[in-house]
C-alpha positions as CSV (number, residue, x, y, z in Angstrom):
1,X,-18.6,17.9,-5.0
2,X,-16.1,20.7,-3.6
3,X,-15.4,23.8,-4.3
4,X,-12.5,24.9,-6.0
5,X,-9.9,26.1,-3.9
6,X,-9.0,29.9,-4.1
7,X,-5.9,31.1,-5.5
8,X,-3.6,31.8,-2.3
9,X,-4.1,27.1,-1.5
10,X,-3.2,26.5,-4.8
11,X,0.0,29.2,-4.6
12,X,0.6,27.6,-0.6
13,X,0.0,24.0,-1.9
14,X,1.7,23.8,-5.3
15,X,2.7,27.2,-7.4
16,X,4.3,29.5,-5.1
17,X,5.4,26.5,-2.9
18,X,9.5,24.9,-2.9
19,X,11.2,22.5,-1.6
20,X,13.6,23.6,1.0
21,X,17.1,23.2,2.0
22,X,17.3,25.2,4.9
23,X,14.7,26.1,7.9
24,X,14.8,28.6,10.9
25,X,15.0,27.2,14.0
26,X,11.8,27.7,14.9
27,X,10.6,23.7,16.6
28,X,7.4,21.8,14.9
29,X,5.7,20.7,18.4
30,X,4.0,17.1,19.0
31,X,0.5,19.0,18.3
32,X,1.7,20.1,14.8
33,X,3.0,16.9,13.8
34,X,-0.3,15.0,15.0
35,X,-2.3,17.0,12.7
36,X,-0.3,16.4,9.8
37,X,-0.9,13.3,10.4
38,X,-4.4,13.7,11.1
39,X,-4.6,15.1,7.4
40,X,-3.0,13.2,5.6
41,X,-4.5,9.6,6.7
42,X,-7.3,10.9,4.7
43,X,-5.6,10.4,1.4
44,X,-6.5,7.0,-0.6
45,X,-4.9,4.1,-0.6
46,X,-5.1,0.8,-2.2
47,X,-7.9,-1.2,-0.2
48,X,-7.2,1.2,2.5
49,X,-4.1,-0.2,3.1
50,X,-2.2,2.6,4.5
51,X,1.1,0.7,4.4
52,X,3.3,4.1,5.6
53,X,5.4,4.1,8.3
54,X,6.4,7.4,9.9
55,X,9.2,8.2,12.0
56,X,9.5,12.0,13.3
57,X,13.5,12.5,14.1
58,X,13.7,15.8,16.1
59,X,16.0,15.1,19.0
60,X,20.2,14.9,19.0
61,X,20.3,11.1,19.4
62,X,17.5,10.5,16.9
63,X,19.3,12.4,14.4
64,X,22.8,11.3,15.4
65,X,21.6,7.8,14.0
66,X,20.4,9.2,10.9
67,X,23.6,10.6,10.1
68,X,25.7,7.7,8.6
69,X,23.4,6.8,6.4
70,X,22.9,10.7,4.7
71,X,24.7,11.3,2.2
72,X,27.2,14.1,2.1
73,X,25.1,16.9,0.2
74,X,21.9,16.1,2.9
75,X,23.7,16.0,6.3
76,X,24.3,19.2,7.0
77,X,20.9,20.3,6.1
78,X,19.2,17.4,8.1
79,X,21.0,17.9,10.8
80,X,19.9,21.2,11.0
81,X,16.6,21.0,10.3
82,X,13.7,20.7,12.9
83,X,12.3,17.2,12.6
84,X,13.2,15.0,10.1
85,X,10.5,12.4,8.4
86,X,10.8,8.8,7.7
87,X,8.4,7.5,5.5
88,X,8.8,3.8,5.5
89,X,6.6,1.1,4.2
90,X,5.2,-2.0,6.5
91,X,6.3,-5.1,4.2
92,X,3.6,-7.4,6.3
93,X,0.3,-4.0,5.8
94,X,-1.8,-6.9,4.6
95,X,-1.8,-8.9,7.9
96,X,-3.7,-5.6,9.4
97,X,-6.4,-5.1,7.3
98,X,-9.8,-5.0,8.1
99,X,-11.1,-7.1,5.1
100,X,-10.1,-10.8,5.5
101,X,-10.8,-11.5,1.8
102,X,-8.5,-8.8,0.6
103,X,-5.8,-10.5,3.8
104,X,-6.3,-13.7,2.0
105,X,-5.7,-12.2,-1.4
106,X,-2.2,-10.4,-0.6
107,X,-1.4,-14.1,0.9
108,X,-2.1,-16.2,-2.1
109,X,-0.5,-14.1,-4.2
110,X,2.6,-12.4,-2.5
111,X,3.8,-11.0,-6.0
112,X,1.3,-8.2,-5.5
113,X,2.5,-7.8,-1.6
114,X,5.8,-5.3,-2.9
115,X,4.4,-2.9,-5.2
116,X,1.4,-2.6,-3.6
117,X,3.2,-1.0,0.0
118,X,5.8,0.6,-2.1
119,X,3.2,2.6,-4.4
120,X,1.1,3.4,-1.7
121,X,3.1,4.6,1.1
122,X,4.4,6.8,-1.9
123,X,1.2,8.2,-2.2
124,X,1.5,8.4,1.8
125,X,4.7,10.5,1.5
126,X,3.0,12.7,-1.1
127,X,-0.1,13.5,0.4
128,X,2.6,14.4,3.7
129,X,3.6,16.9,1.9
130,X,0.8,18.6,0.9
131,X,-0.5,17.9,4.1
132,X,2.6,19.8,5.6
133,X,2.0,22.7,3.6
134,X,-1.6,23.1,4.3
135,X,-0.4,23.4,7.9
136,X,1.7,26.2,6.5
137,X,5.2,24.2,7.1
138,X,7.5,23.6,4.3
139,X,9.3,20.3,3.6
140,X,12.3,19.0,2.0
141,X,12.1,15.6,0.4
142,X,15.0,13.4,0.0
143,X,16.2,10.4,-1.6
144,X,20.6,10.8,-0.3
145,X,20.7,8.3,1.8
146,X,21.5,4.7,2.3
147,X,18.6,3.0,2.6
148,X,20.3,0.1,4.3
149,X,22.2,2.2,6.9
150,X,19.3,4.1,7.6
151,X,17.0,0.9,7.7
152,X,19.2,-0.9,10.4
153,X,19.2,2.1,12.9
154,X,15.8,2.2,12.7
155,X,14.0,-0.7,11.3
156,X,16.5,-3.2,13.0
157,X,13.9,-6.2,12.3
158,X,13.1,-5.4,8.8
159,X,9.7,-5.3,8.9
160,X,9.6,-1.4,8.0
161,X,11.5,-0.4,4.8
162,X,12.6,3.6,4.7
163,X,11.0,5.0,1.1
164,X,12.2,7.8,1.6
165,X,12.6,11.2,4.0
166,X,11.4,14.4,4.3
167,X,12.4,18.2,6.6
168,X,9.8,19.8,7.8
169,X,9.6,23.0,9.4
170,X,9.7,26.8,8.6
171,X,11.9,27.6,5.3
172,X,14.4,30.3,5.2
173,X,13.2,32.4,2.1
174,X,16.8,32.1,0.4
175,X,16.9,28.6,0.5
176,X,15.1,27.3,-2.3
177,X,17.3,26.7,-5.6
178,X,16.0,28.9,-8.1
179,X,12.2,27.0,-9.1
180,X,13.6,24.5,-12.4
181,X,11.2,24.4,-15.7
182,X,8.5,22.0,-15.5
183,X,7.4,20.2,-18.8
184,X,4.1,21.3,-20.5
185,X,0.7,19.6,-20.9
186,X,1.5,18.6,-24.6
187,X,4.9,17.5,-23.8
188,X,3.8,14.9,-21.0
189,X,0.0,14.3,-21.3
190,X,-2.5,13.7,-24.3
191,X,-6.6,13.5,-23.9
192,X,-8.1,10.5,-25.1
């Protein structure tokens, strides 16, 4: 298959990467956001469902629509970030699947729809984080928001629903909190 990434790449993607709360004023241009999507879209999802939908919030008007949904602790950093991406899921993703038999599977088993869109849009959010880091962007993912208010502001027809949000940009080096401990392999994993 592939060749293992070098240490610098592993550091950038995982080992030295951090969640940022403050970002430089440097804008993130459209081409970078499009390239970000062009990378993350290749991450696997069940049935190639790709249920995630993305709104890159950058303008003052869009940030003003976002602000009421943010928790108090996330307002300042989110309004100051160059871009905030809303990662939502399409609750009717299955209607766009290329394979008619898979579409029929979801139509006949409606209980499969929600776990599939939630699980796979979460995967796509993780791909977004890794792709952003690969492009030299820093990320600050968050769940501190009122989903109902955010959905009302950005997805009033109800088809899309927010999963999480993340600030994107070029992080200020002193903004990450000290790195918290991680569980060891033996604490959370086993090989059988």
